[in-house]
PATORBA-423560 format. One record per residue (C-alpha): x, y, z; residue number from 1. Coordinates in nm, 4 decimals, padded with zeros to 6 digits. Layout:
<pts>
+----------+----------+----------+-----+
|       px |       py |       pz | pos |
+----------+----------+----------+-----+
|        X |        Y |        Z | NUM |
...
+----------+----------+----------+-----+
</pts>
This chain:
<pts>
+----------+----------+----------+-----+
|       px |       py |       pz | pos |
+----------+----------+----------+-----+
|  10.2440 |  01.3781 |  08.3920 |   1 |
|  10.2874 |  01.4620 |  08.7582 |   2 |
|  10.5138 |  01.2149 |  08.9315 |   3 |
|  10.3744 |  00.9963 |  09.2051 |   4 |
|  10.4411 |  01.1350 |  09.5624 |   5 |
|  10.4444 |  00.9480 |  09.8868 |   6 |
|  10.1025 |  00.8854 |  10.0460 |   7 |
|  09.9865 |  01.1644 |  10.2710 |   8 |
|  10.1436 |  01.4460 |  10.0620 |   9 |
|  09.9528 |  01.6782 |  09.8483 |  10 |
|  10.0784 |  01.8032 |  09.5060 |  11 |
|  09.8983 |  02.1390 |  09.5304 |  12 |
|  10.1067 |  02.2065 |  09.8564 |  13 |
|  10.4264 |  02.1499 |  09.6642 |  14 |
|  10.3190 |  02.3403 |  09.3549 |  15 |
|  10.2093 |  02.6333 |  09.5692 |  16 |
|  10.5778 |  02.7371 |  09.5940 |  17 |
|  10.6686 |  02.7231 |  09.2101 |  18 |
|  10.7600 |  03.0342 |  09.0273 |  19 |
|  10.8558 |  03.2753 |  09.2920 |  20 |
|  11.1690 |  03.1279 |  09.4594 |  21 |
|  11.3716 |  03.4322 |  09.4025 |  22 |
|  11.1228 |  03.6672 |  09.5508 |  23 |
|  11.0951 |  03.4280 |  09.8588 |  24 |
|  11.4606 |  03.4073 |  09.9006 |  25 |
|  11.5262 |  03.7869 |  09.8572 |  26 |
|  11.2740 |  03.9050 |  10.1152 |  27 |
|  11.1991 |  03.6284 |  10.3716 |  28 |
|  11.4112 |  03.6250 |  10.7015 |  29 |
|  11.6938 |  03.3762 |  10.7467 |  30 |
|  11.6622 |  03.1555 |  11.0385 |  31 |
|  11.7994 |  03.3398 |  11.3469 |  32 |
|  12.1152 |  03.2007 |  11.5047 |  33 |
|  11.9195 |  03.1542 |  11.8128 |  34 |
|  11.7466 |  02.8517 |  11.6553 |  35 |
|  12.0822 |  02.6586 |  11.6458 |  36 |
|  12.1681 |  02.7748 |  11.9916 |  37 |
|  11.8223 |  02.6431 |  12.1486 |  38 |
|  11.8404 |  02.3117 |  11.9782 |  39 |
|  12.2018 |  02.2509 |  12.0458 |  40 |
|  12.1423 |  02.3186 |  12.4080 |  41 |
|  11.8562 |  02.0747 |  12.4116 |  42 |
|  12.0692 |  01.8106 |  12.2334 |  43 |
|  12.3450 |  01.8776 |  12.4858 |  44 |
|  12.6176 |  01.8617 |  12.2179 |  45 |
|  12.6957 |  01.9749 |  11.8594 |  46 |
|  12.4904 |  01.7720 |  11.6294 |  47 |
|  12.6483 |  01.5386 |  11.3745 |  48 |
|  12.3591 |  01.5330 |  11.1390 |  49 |
|  12.0818 |  01.7982 |  11.0923 |  50 |
|  11.7867 |  01.7501 |  10.8510 |  51 |
|  11.5870 |  02.0565 |  10.7617 |  52 |
|  11.2530 |  01.9361 |  10.6085 |  53 |
|  11.0706 |  02.1653 |  10.3662 |  54 |
|  11.3800 |  02.3753 |  10.3557 |  55 |
|  11.2724 |  02.5888 |  10.0596 |  56 |
|  11.5572 |  02.8016 |  09.9376 |  57 |
|  11.7963 |  02.7143 |  10.2206 |  58 |
|  11.7143 |  03.0103 |  10.4404 |  59 |
|  11.6728 |  02.7786 |  10.7303 |  60 |
|  11.9387 |  02.5340 |  10.6431 |  61 |
|  12.2560 |  02.7287 |  10.5927 |  62 |
|  12.2303 |  02.8775 |  10.9383 |  63 |
|  12.3638 |  02.5380 |  11.0653 |  64 |
|  12.6808 |  02.5910 |  10.8586 |  65 |
|  12.9738 |  02.5392 |  11.1010 |  66 |
|  12.7391 |  02.4273 |  11.3841 |  67 |
|  12.6862 |  02.0646 |  11.2738 |  68 |
|  12.9049 |  01.8100 |  11.0899 |  69 |
|  12.6486 |  01.7373 |  10.8220 |  70 |
|  12.3355 |  01.9364 |  10.7194 |  71 |
|  12.0697 |  01.8021 |  10.4677 |  72 |
|  11.8030 |  02.0205 |  10.3377 |  73 |
|  11.5004 |  01.8325 |  10.2141 |  74 |
|  11.2646 |  02.0054 |  09.9565 |  75 |
|  11.0195 |  01.8630 |  09.7112 |  76 |
|  10.9840 |  02.1715 |  09.5184 |  77 |
|  11.2338 |  02.2029 |  09.2256 |  78 |
|  11.2250 |  02.5807 |  09.2072 |  79 |
|  11.2936 |  02.6392 |  09.5704 |  80 |
|  11.5541 |  02.3647 |  09.5879 |  81 |
|  11.7502 |  02.4971 |  09.2787 |  82 |
|  11.7938 |  02.8347 |  09.4531 |  83 |
|  11.9205 |  02.6601 |  09.7676 |  84 |
|  12.1613 |  02.4418 |  09.5700 |  85 |
|  12.3060 |  02.7525 |  09.3826 |  86 |
|  12.4011 |  02.9043 |  09.7180 |  87 |
|  12.6445 |  02.6332 |  09.8003 |  88 |
|  12.9137 |  02.7978 |  09.5718 |  89 |
|  12.9254 |  03.0774 |  09.8318 |  90 |
|  13.0236 |  02.8163 |  10.1024 |  91 |
|  13.3494 |  02.6729 |  09.9512 |  92 |
|  13.4747 |  02.5622 |  10.2955 |  93 |
|  13.1442 |  02.4078 |  10.4209 |  94 |
|  12.9783 |  02.3111 |  10.1085 |  95 |
|  13.0840 |  01.9450 |  10.1391 |  96 |
|  12.8952 |  01.9234 |  10.4685 |  97 |
|  12.5848 |  02.0740 |  10.3260 |  98 |
|  12.3536 |  01.9113 |  10.0669 |  99 |
|  12.0003 |  01.9766 |  09.9259 | 100 |
|  11.7861 |  01.6787 |  09.8162 | 101 |
|  11.4449 |  01.6160 |  09.6879 | 102 |
|  11.2294 |  01.4308 |  09.9309 | 103 |
|  10.9176 |  01.4398 |  10.1598 | 104 |
|  10.8841 |  01.4764 |  10.5321 | 105 |
|  10.7253 |  01.1322 |  10.5872 | 106 |
|  10.9660 |  00.9333 |  10.3571 | 107 |
|  11.3242 |  01.0339 |  10.4452 | 108 |
|  11.6388 |  00.8872 |  10.2827 | 109 |
|  11.8058 |  00.8131 |  10.6282 | 110 |
|  11.8771 |  00.5195 |  10.8282 | 111 |
|  11.6931 |  00.4676 |  11.1504 | 112 |
|  11.8398 |  00.6478 |  11.4568 | 113 |
|  12.1026 |  00.8445 |  11.2604 | 114 |
|  11.9784 |  01.2094 |  11.2722 | 115 |
|  12.0393 |  01.4382 |  11.5802 | 116 |
|  11.8122 |  01.7393 |  11.4805 | 117 |
|  11.5177 |  01.7743 |  11.2550 | 118 |
|  11.3868 |  02.1254 |  11.1720 | 119 |
|  11.0712 |  02.2461 |  10.9961 | 120 |
|  11.0960 |  02.6134 |  10.9381 | 121 |
|  10.7714 |  02.7634 |  10.8193 | 122 |
|  10.6898 |  02.4357 |  10.6776 | 123 |
|  10.5362 |  02.1855 |  10.9123 | 124 |
|  10.1775 |  02.3236 |  10.8489 | 125 |
|  10.2102 |  02.1989 |  10.4795 | 126 |
|  10.3008 |  01.8501 |  10.5986 | 127 |
|  10.0724 |  01.5584 |  10.7070 | 128 |
|  10.1626 |  01.5691 |  11.0775 | 129 |
|  10.1071 |  01.1998 |  11.1807 | 130 |
|  10.3159 |  01.0261 |  10.9220 | 131 |
|  10.5839 |  01.3080 |  10.9480 | 132 |
|  10.6224 |  01.2677 |  11.3241 | 133 |
|  10.6215 |  00.8924 |  11.2772 | 134 |
|  10.9111 |  00.9284 |  11.0234 | 135 |
|  11.0906 |  01.1767 |  11.2507 | 136 |
|  11.0784 |  00.9233 |  11.5310 | 137 |
|  11.2303 |  00.6568 |  11.3065 | 138 |
|  11.5331 |  00.8565 |  11.1913 | 139 |
|  11.6005 |  01.0479 |  11.5172 | 140 |
|  11.8713 |  00.8992 |  11.7631 | 141 |
|  11.7524 |  00.8664 |  12.1233 | 142 |
|  11.7798 |  01.2153 |  12.2695 | 143 |
|  11.7406 |  01.3686 |  11.9210 | 144 |
|  11.5362 |  01.6874 |  11.8785 | 145 |
|  11.2468 |  01.7654 |  11.6365 | 146 |
|  11.1595 |  02.1410 |  11.6133 | 147 |
|  10.8796 |  02.3049 |  11.4010 | 148 |
|  10.9185 |  02.6745 |  11.4174 | 149 |
|  10.7415 |  02.9685 |  11.2535 | 150 |
|  10.7381 |  03.3420 |  11.2676 | 151 |
|  10.4164 |  03.5360 |  11.3170 | 152 |
|  10.2896 |  03.7435 |  11.0185 | 153 |
|  10.3228 |  04.0243 |  10.9835 | 154 |
|  10.6486 |  04.1284 |  11.1472 | 155 |
|  10.6096 |  04.4078 |  11.4063 | 156 |
|  10.6561 |  04.7658 |  11.2521 | 157 |
|  10.3388 |  04.9934 |  11.2676 | 158 |
|  09.9844 |  04.8954 |  11.3476 | 159 |
|  09.8508 |  05.0700 |  11.0412 | 160 |
|  10.0866 |  04.8849 |  10.8084 | 161 |
|  10.0253 |  04.5516 |  10.9917 | 162 |
|  09.6531 |  04.6027 |  10.9566 | 163 |
|  09.6687 |  04.6641 |  10.5907 | 164 |
|  09.9180 |  04.3628 |  10.5522 | 165 |
|  09.6618 |  04.1360 |  10.7158 | 166 |
|  09.3747 |  04.2821 |  10.5113 | 167 |
|  09.5640 |  04.2033 |  10.1883 | 168 |
|  09.6500 |  03.8625 |  10.3183 | 169 |
|  09.2855 |  03.7874 |  10.4052 | 170 |
|  09.1629 |  03.9145 |  10.0680 | 171 |
|  09.4010 |  03.6601 |  09.9008 | 172 |
|  09.2367 |  03.3745 |  10.0990 | 173 |
|  08.8861 |  03.4977 |  09.9825 | 174 |
|  08.9880 |  03.5154 |  09.6143 | 175 |
|  09.1475 |  03.1656 |  09.6269 | 176 |
|  08.8464 |  03.0196 |  09.7985 | 177 |
|  08.6135 |  03.1765 |  09.5260 | 178 |
|  08.8298 |  03.1311 |  09.2171 | 179 |
|  09.0756 |  02.8421 |  09.2609 | 180 |
|  08.9762 |  02.4872 |  09.1501 | 181 |
|  08.9446 |  02.2387 |  09.4332 | 182 |
|  09.2514 |  02.0362 |  09.3044 | 183 |
|  09.4749 |  02.3433 |  09.2994 | 184 |
|  09.3950 |  02.4588 |  09.6534 | 185 |
|  09.6809 |  02.3982 |  09.9095 | 186 |
|  09.5971 |  02.2434 |  10.2395 | 187 |
|  09.7391 |  02.4573 |  10.5181 | 188 |
|  09.7106 |  02.3135 |  10.8685 | 189 |
|  09.6646 |  02.5169 |  11.1966 | 190 |
|  10.0059 |  02.6053 |  11.3415 | 191 |
|  09.8430 |  02.6220 |  11.6873 | 192 |
|  09.7956 |  02.2535 |  11.6723 | 193 |
|  10.1617 |  02.1755 |  11.6248 | 194 |
|  10.2385 |  02.1194 |  11.9961 | 195 |
|  09.9355 |  01.9160 |  12.0428 | 196 |
|  10.0375 |  01.6922 |  11.7467 | 197 |
|  10.3935 |  01.6434 |  11.9045 | 198 |
|  10.2324 |  01.5595 |  12.2402 | 199 |
|  09.9870 |  01.2992 |  12.1024 | 200 |
|  10.2271 |  01.1387 |  11.8570 | 201 |
|  10.3885 |  00.9281 |  12.1188 | 202 |
|  10.7235 |  00.9974 |  11.9558 | 203 |
|  10.8688 |  01.2197 |  12.2309 | 204 |
|  10.9382 |  01.1957 |  12.5967 | 205 |
|  10.9348 |  01.5697 |  12.6441 | 206 |
|  10.7585 |  01.8528 |  12.4418 | 207 |
|  10.7307 |  02.2308 |  12.4838 | 208 |
|  10.6906 |  02.5600 |  12.3127 | 209 |
|  10.9603 |  02.8151 |  12.2991 | 210 |
|  10.8949 |  03.1883 |  12.2080 | 211 |
|  11.1667 |  03.4241 |  12.0985 | 212 |
|  11.2191 |  03.7432 |  11.8933 | 213 |
|  11.4579 |  03.8604 |  11.6429 | 214 |
|  11.5179 |  04.2166 |  11.5054 | 215 |
|  11.6080 |  04.2714 |  11.1368 | 216 |
|  11.6789 |  04.5794 |  10.9259 | 217 |
|  11.4164 |  04.6633 |  10.6705 | 218 |
|  11.3338 |  04.9199 |  10.4138 | 219 |
|  11.0127 |  04.9838 |  10.2154 | 220 |
|  11.1155 |  04.7504 |  09.9296 | 221 |
|  11.1644 |  04.4625 |  10.1663 | 222 |
|  10.8414 |  04.5130 |  10.3608 | 223 |
|  10.6435 |  04.5151 |  10.0405 | 224 |
|  10.8591 |  04.2148 |  09.9172 | 225 |
|  10.7557 |  04.0208 |  10.2375 | 226 |
|  10.3893 |  04.0565 |  10.1153 | 227 |
|  10.4791 |  03.9450 |  09.7634 | 228 |
|  10.6560 |  03.6464 |  09.9085 | 229 |
|  10.3307 |  03.5028 |  10.0596 | 230 |
|  10.2144 |  03.1953 |  09.8886 | 231 |
|  09.8567 |  03.3058 |  09.8943 | 232 |
|  09.9337 |  03.6264 |  09.6955 | 233 |
|  10.1405 |  03.4365 |  09.4517 | 234 |
|  09.8604 |  03.1808 |  09.4058 | 235 |
|  09.6215 |  03.4702 |  09.3263 | 236 |
|  09.8666 |  03.5963 |  09.0713 | 237 |
|  09.9093 |  03.2612 |  08.9034 | 238 |
|  09.5289 |  03.2644 |  08.8439 | 239 |
|  09.5741 |  03.5579 |  08.6316 | 240 |
|  09.3618 |  03.7774 |  08.8585 | 241 |
|  09.4149 |  04.1481 |  08.8739 | 242 |
|  09.1701 |  04.1891 |  09.1642 | 243 |
|  09.4678 |  04.2719 |  09.4056 | 244 |
|  09.6524 |  04.5164 |  09.1852 | 245 |
|  09.5094 |  04.8291 |  09.3383 | 246 |
|  09.5511 |  04.6855 |  09.6919 | 247 |
|  09.9181 |  04.6081 |  09.6321 | 248 |
|  09.9779 |  04.9482 |  09.4862 | 249 |
|  09.8166 |  05.1210 |  09.7821 | 250 |
|  10.0054 |  04.9071 |  10.0286 | 251 |
|  10.3206 |  05.0090 |  09.8451 | 252 |
|  10.2360 |  05.3756 |  09.8684 | 253 |
|  10.1670 |  05.3533 |  10.2336 | 254 |
|  10.4798 |  05.1531 |  10.2990 | 255 |
|  10.6897 |  05.4213 |  10.1138 | 256 |
|  10.5349 |  05.6946 |  10.3156 | 257 |
|  10.6184 |  05.5174 |  10.6523 | 258 |
|  10.9757 |  05.4329 |  10.5686 | 259 |
|  11.0336 |  05.7729 |  10.3910 | 260 |
|  11.3512 |  05.6494 |  10.2339 | 261 |
|  11.4963 |  05.5215 |  10.5660 | 262 |
|  11.5871 |  05.1728 |  10.6877 | 263 |
|  11.4179 |  05.0750 |  11.0086 | 264 |
|  11.4186 |  04.7642 |  11.2433 | 265 |
|  11.1333 |  04.5246 |  11.2374 | 266 |
|  11.0710 |  04.2443 |  11.4838 | 267 |
|  10.9995 |  03.8895 |  11.3891 | 268 |
|  10.8300 |  03.6912 |  11.6606 | 269 |
|  10.9004 |  03.3145 |  11.6513 | 270 |
|  10.7211 |  03.0222 |  11.8000 | 271 |
|  10.9163 |  02.6919 |  11.8135 | 272 |
|  10.7407 |  02.3629 |  11.9131 | 273 |
|  10.9958 |  02.1050 |  11.9946 | 274 |
|  11.0186 |  01.7327 |  12.1023 | 275 |
|  11.2862 |  01.5263 |  12.2548 | 276 |
|  11.2946 |  01.1618 |  12.1395 | 277 |
+----------+----------+----------+-----+
</pts>
């Protein structure tokens, strides 16, 4: 029996990320340090408490280690959260300041006006925005910062590979629309509406969008891994479908040719929508 979840949340959105936490953690980018720099500057001091909502495997949580007094990653998916929790053994000095808890963005285990910074990295589009922002307003201190940030897919490398990446991505959506049951389909909200949702929530006295870029090293294995880490592709695989097998194989071949055994830089472009309470 599926446990009851707070109103406004969708079980299929939580279940979408089950079964591939290791793939996700191995290939997805960690949050850039620039995230902490931007948000600390807007807060105007080092935060005492940061809450990272929909934290997944902790890629966006652990970047705050040493930059905040306490850091709490909130994640409803057991698979993802277990990978995040396992990482704490590698942070012996800071592990007491970091914790990962089960929870939902619109029902946080925090007292009112106790949180300095709330982040949603690659996650706000899976949340019900109205109730999430209402809860963020409740727990944030006056002057506290809410930030939803995402990277654009695919990362910049080569127009030919990017085109194939997106064609594969779009084909996943077509298969899911055709083959998946209605109750298993996840609800993905439009990221372009994030800033509007912050502006109309009444929770913030100032809102804006910040755009920045981050370069990372990448080889062929990782670039293919980024595709394999996409929830849409994993959802197709969970259906037992083999429809994408040839496409994935072809993409892997083309990626190998491009990298030719070398490691190259790829650029992730980030869009951060933030609000000041």
